[in-house]
N, C-alpha and C positions, 0 to 999 in steps of 0.2 A: 806431431809433437804435442804433448799434453802439458798445459799450463795449469798449475794449482793456485787458486786464489781463495781468500777467506769468503765464506758464504754471505757475509754481510756487505760485500761490495755491490754497489748499485749496478744493475744490468746495463745502464747507458754507458758506463765506463768500460764495458767489456766488448764493445762493438769495434769492428774494423781491424782485428788482428789478421796477419797474413794467412793466406790459404794454407790449409793443412794444420793449423793450430786449433786444438780443441781445449775448451776451458772446463776444468773440473773444480769442485769446491771442497774446501776444508770445513767440515761442519763443526759447530760449537759442541754438539753432542751427537751421540749415535755413531754407527760404524762408518768407516770410509768406504766409498764406492771402489769397485775394482778399477775403474777408469782413473780415479784420483791416485790410487796406489802406483800407477804407472807414470806419474808425472816426472818430467825431466827438468822443468823450470818451475820454481815456486816463488810466490810473493809472500813474504813473512807477514803475519798479522801485525797491525799497529796497536800494540797493547794486548794483553791477554794471550800471550803466545804459548801458554802451558800445553794446550792441545797440540800445537805444531811441534813442540819439542818431543812430546810423547810419541808422535807418529813418525818422527825422523828415521828411526831404525827400520821402519816398514817401507820407506820410500827408496826402494832398491835401485831405481833408475835415475834418481835425482842427481843433477849435475850443477845447477845454478840456483842460488837463493838471492833474491832481490829484496832488500828492505825498503820501507818507506820512511826510515829514519836516517838522519845524517850520521849519528853516532852508532857504533856497532858493538860497544863493550858489553851490551846486554845479551847479544846473540853469539858473538864470535867463539867464546869458550864452549858453547853447547853444540857446535857443528862438528860432525865427523870429518876426519882428514880427507882431502881430495876434492871437497866441494868448492866451487867458486862462489864467493860472497861479494855482492855489489851493494854499496850504500846509496843513499838518496841525496848525495851532494848536489846542491842547486835547488832542490825542491823546497827547502825551508828558508831560502835566502830572504824572500820578501817579508814573511811574518816575523822571523827572528830579528832581522835588521830593524823593522818597525818597532818591535818590543824594546830593543836596545836604545833607539832614539827616544822613545817614550820614557824609558827608565831614567835616562840621563836628564832629560828635561824636567821630569817630575822631581828628581832629587835636587837639581840646581835651583828650581823654583819653590822647593819645599812643600810640594803638594801633599805628601802624606801627613806632614805635621799640621797643615791647615785643615785637612779632612778630620784629623783627630780633634782639633780645636772646635770645628763646626759641630761635631757630635756632642761636645761638652758645652755648646753654646757659649764659647769663649772667643772674644775678639783678640786674636793673638798676633797683633801687628809686629812685623820685623822686616828688616832689609833682607833681600835675596840676591843671589848672584846672577851674572850673565854667563851664557855659554860661549859667546863670541870671544875670541882670543885665547881660548883654552887649548891645552896640549892633550891630545887623546892618543893613548898608547894601546896598540893591539897585541895581545898575546895569542899568537896563531893568526896566520894571514891567508885564509882560503876564501871561498866564494861568499860566505856570510860576512866576513870582514870587508870584502870589497863592496858588497851591497850596502853595508852600514856606512862605509866611508862616503859612498855616493850620496847617501841621505844626510850625512852630517856636513858635507862640504859647504852647503849654502849658509851654514852658521859661522863660517869663516874661522874654523878651528885649524890647528896644525896637527899633523899626524906623525906618529912614530910607529913603525911596523916591526914586530919581532916574530920570528918563526924558527922552526927546527933547522931549516936550511937557509943560509944567507943567499940573497940574490939582489939584483939591482933594486934599490929603494927599500930593501927589507934587511934588517939586522939579524944576526945569529943570536941564539939563546945566550951564548957566552957574553954578549954585550948588555944583557938585561939589567944587571945590578947598577951599572953606571948610567943607564937610561931612565930608570924609574924615578929618580928625583926631579926629572924635568916634567913629569906627567901630572896633569890635574885630574884626568880620568883614565883608568886602566880597565880595559875590556878583555876579559878572559874568554877565549873561544877554543881552548885546547880540548881535544878529544881525550877520553880516558883510555890509557894503555899502561902496560907495566912501566914504561919509561916516564909517563907523566903522573903516576900515582903520587899524590901529595907533593907534587913538584913545586907548587907555590906555597911558601912557608914563611916562617918568622924573618929570615934575612931579607926577603922581598918586601914584606910589609914595613920593616924598619927603614928601608930605603925610599919608601914613598913619601911624598910631601905630607906633612901633618894635615889631616882633613881631606886627603885625596879620596876620590870616589872610585870604589872598586865595583865593577859591574861583571857579574858572572852569568854568562849565557852559554857556557861550555858544559862542563861536568863538575858536580860537587866534589867528586873524588880526586880531582886534580889539585885540590886545595887542602892544606893541612887545617882542618876545622878548628882544632885547639888553638893554633897560632892565629887564625882569623878572629876567633872570639877574644883572644887577648889583645889583638890590635884594635878591635872595636872598643873594648873596655878602656884601653889607654887613649882612646879618641885619636888614634893614629890614622885610621881610615873610616870612611863611611861605606855602606854596602847597599847595593840593590842587586838581588839575585833571583834567578828563576830555577836554580838547582841547589840542592843541599846534599849532604852526606851524613846520615842516611836519608832516603826518601821512602815514604813520607817522613817529614821531620817529626820526631816523637814529642809528645806532650812534655812540657817542662824544659825543653831545650833552650839554651840562652838566646838563640837567634829569634825566638818568638817575642822576646821582651826587651832586648837591648835597644838603647836609643840609636838613632842614625842607621837603622836597618829597615829595609822594605823588601818583602819577598813575595813572589808569586809561585804557585805550585806546579812548576815545570809545564807551563802552558804556552810558552813563546811561539812554538810552531803549530799549536793546535787551533787551526782555523777551518771553517767550512770548505775552503778551497784546497785543503791538503790532498784529498784523494784525487781531485781533478789534476793537480800538478803531478802527483805521484804516479798516476796511471798514464800520463803523457810519457813519463820516463819508462814505465813498464812496456808500453807499446813500442817505443824506440828500441829498448833492450831486446825484446822478443824478436823484433824484425832483424836485428843484428845477429842474434843467435841462429835464427832460421837460415840466414844467408851465409853463416860461417864467418862472420866478421868479428873483430875484437870487441868485447863489451866495454862499456864505460864504467867508471867508478869502482873498478875492481879493488877490493881491500887487500893491502899488503902491509905487513908489519903493524897491524892494528889500525891503519888509516884507510 
């Protein structure tokens, strides 16, 4: 079985695959090798996937594509029918949950404002809030939400969980509007699918507590950006976000300059340990494939 990986992957991460697995490389430039064109299992590049998409029609034996991203909205529409797509659910739990906790604490303690004042050499004394006792609402309750909850629990906060499907301890989406007024912090972790496109909009922002903190570590396209900007201008919500729509955020966009906004350029999962964690998953998935066992993280209905 031939496994296709980007040529930039460190050799140490490619050791220890099951017997019979041959590793071939997707080059950034130049022709594909005959071996690479026979790949059955491919690891999609993490960023810069244009070459991969261009070669897809030539990969006649390809059956499985494994991403190193949790979200698959960037790749799903580009895959031909019949391929199995697996996401990297679990790989990004630690860095993204750490980003979320850092984002919340920085907003509660007003660190971005104090950083701006420092640069202006201005002693900007003000009172700040406590996180303890806050109500934190999750929009989407998967592995990243659970990892975030674990890290927030020592701050003695209360959790409300909302997901597509209700289950024990988790509310259904239909309950969201009546739950939002209870939340001090709303964390969006929704993936982008046709069903979630601009799903969070003006009715939801209107139901939030005045001054509630909206944290977006999911996808920018799940939020109606015009409604978000209006809610920020009305001081209905505050925002810390790692994602926008579009990305990169264009020059002159209101989110660059509106008060009570702090943004990072989609870096929450981008840490040096990404590929180590990701290729632990790849090794496990390839072993399952070789043994004929069901794969994990198979994407269905855009998730």
